[in-house]
C-alpha positions as CSV (number, residue, x, y, z in Angstrom):
1,X,-0.2,-0.1,0.0
2,X,1.1,3.4,-1.1
3,X,-0.2,5.3,1.8
4,X,0.4,2.8,4.6
5,X,2.6,4.3,7.5
6,X,2.8,6.3,10.7
7,X,1.7,9.5,8.7
8,X,-1.9,7.9,7.8
9,X,-2.4,6.4,11.1
10,X,-1.4,9.3,13.1
11,X,-3.8,11.5,10.8
12,X,-6.6,9.0,11.1
13,X,-6.1,9.0,15.1
14,X,-5.8,12.9,15.1
15,X,-9.3,13.0,13.4
16,X,-10.8,10.6,15.7
17,X,-9.6,12.3,18.7
18,X,-10.7,15.9,17.3
19,X,-14.1,14.5,16.8
20,X,-14.4,12.8,20.2
21,X,-13.1,15.8,22.0
22,X,-15.9,18.1,20.2
23,X,-18.6,15.5,21.4
24,X,-18.2,15.4,25.0
25,X,-21.3,13.1,25.6
26,X,-20.0,10.4,23.0
27,X,-16.4,10.4,24.6
28,X,-18.2,9.6,28.0
29,X,-20.1,6.9,26.8
30,X,-17.0,5.6,24.8
31,X,-15.0,5.9,28.3
32,X,-17.8,4.1,30.1
33,X,-18.0,1.2,27.6
34,X,-14.2,1.0,27.8
35,X,-13.7,1.0,31.6
36,X,-16.4,-1.8,31.6
37,X,-14.1,-4.2,29.7
38,X,-10.6,-2.9,31.0
39,X,-10.3,-3.5,34.3
40,X,-6.5,-3.3,34.6
41,X,-4.8,-0.8,31.9
42,X,-1.7,-3.0,32.5
43,X,-3.4,-6.1,31.2
44,X,-5.6,-5.0,28.3
45,X,-8.2,-7.4,27.2
46,X,-7.6,-9.1,23.6
47,X,-8.4,-7.4,20.5
48,X,-11.7,-9.7,19.9
49,X,-13.1,-8.7,23.1
50,X,-12.4,-5.0,22.2
51,X,-14.2,-5.5,18.8
52,X,-17.4,-6.6,20.8
53,X,-17.9,-3.1,22.0
54,X,-20.2,-1.7,19.6
55,X,-19.3,2.0,20.1
56,X,-15.9,1.4,20.0
57,X,-16.0,-0.4,16.5
58,X,-18.4,2.5,15.1
59,X,-15.8,5.3,16.5
60,X,-13.0,3.4,14.7
61,X,-14.7,3.2,11.5
62,X,-16.2,6.6,11.4
63,X,-12.5,7.9,12.2
64,X,-11.1,5.8,9.2
65,X,-13.9,7.1,7.1
66,X,-13.5,10.9,7.9
67,X,-9.6,10.9,7.6
68,X,-8.2,11.1,4.1
69,X,-8.6,7.9,1.8
70,X,-7.1,4.6,1.7
71,X,-6.1,2.6,-1.2
72,X,-8.7,-0.1,-0.5
73,X,-12.3,-0.1,0.7
74,X,-13.4,-0.5,4.1
75,X,-15.6,-3.7,4.7
76,X,-19.0,-3.2,5.7
77,X,-22.1,-5.5,6.4
78,X,-24.7,-5.3,3.9
79,X,-28.0,-4.3,4.6
80,X,-31.2,-6.2,4.2
81,X,-33.2,-3.1,3.1
82,X,-33.0,-0.6,0.5
83,X,-31.0,2.6,1.5
84,X,-33.1,5.9,0.8
85,X,-31.2,9.2,0.3
86,X,-32.6,12.5,1.2
87,X,-30.8,15.6,0.5
88,X,-30.2,18.7,-1.5
89,X,-27.8,19.4,-4.2
90,X,-26.8,22.7,-5.7
91,X,-25.9,22.5,-9.6
92,X,-22.5,24.5,-10.3
93,X,-24.2,26.8,-12.7
94,X,-26.8,27.7,-9.9
95,X,-27.4,29.2,-6.4
96,X,-30.6,27.3,-5.9
97,X,-30.5,24.0,-4.0
98,X,-32.5,21.0,-5.8
99,X,-34.2,18.4,-3.5
100,X,-32.9,14.9,-4.2
101,X,-34.7,11.8,-3.5
102,X,-33.1,8.5,-4.2
103,X,-33.2,4.9,-3.2
104,X,-30.1,2.8,-3.7
105,X,-31.6,-1.0,-4.0
106,X,-30.0,-3.4,-1.4
107,X,-28.5,-5.4,-4.0
108,X,-26.0,-2.5,-4.9
109,X,-25.6,-1.5,-0.9
110,X,-22.6,-3.4,-0.7
């Protein structure tokens, strides 16, 4: 991988840390979830145990998503339903936003 190394890892951790510090309630909840599993900081649980903490897993995945791109896809769990998208888009030649409603069929959602 071309982008692998300390710079990408440190940037991802910086982005993750920034967002956690700007959301104190989320940071408190994550800290509480981790304290329930990590009884002794000198004897950390296995990675398999840490992966079972849904909020930790979500925070890590979101940190990867928000940092700059990597050269491969992040694995995801396919959904069992269509994914609706509702938003707005402003065309380049206009200042007027346009409402966008689109559905990604589940067969394309992976």
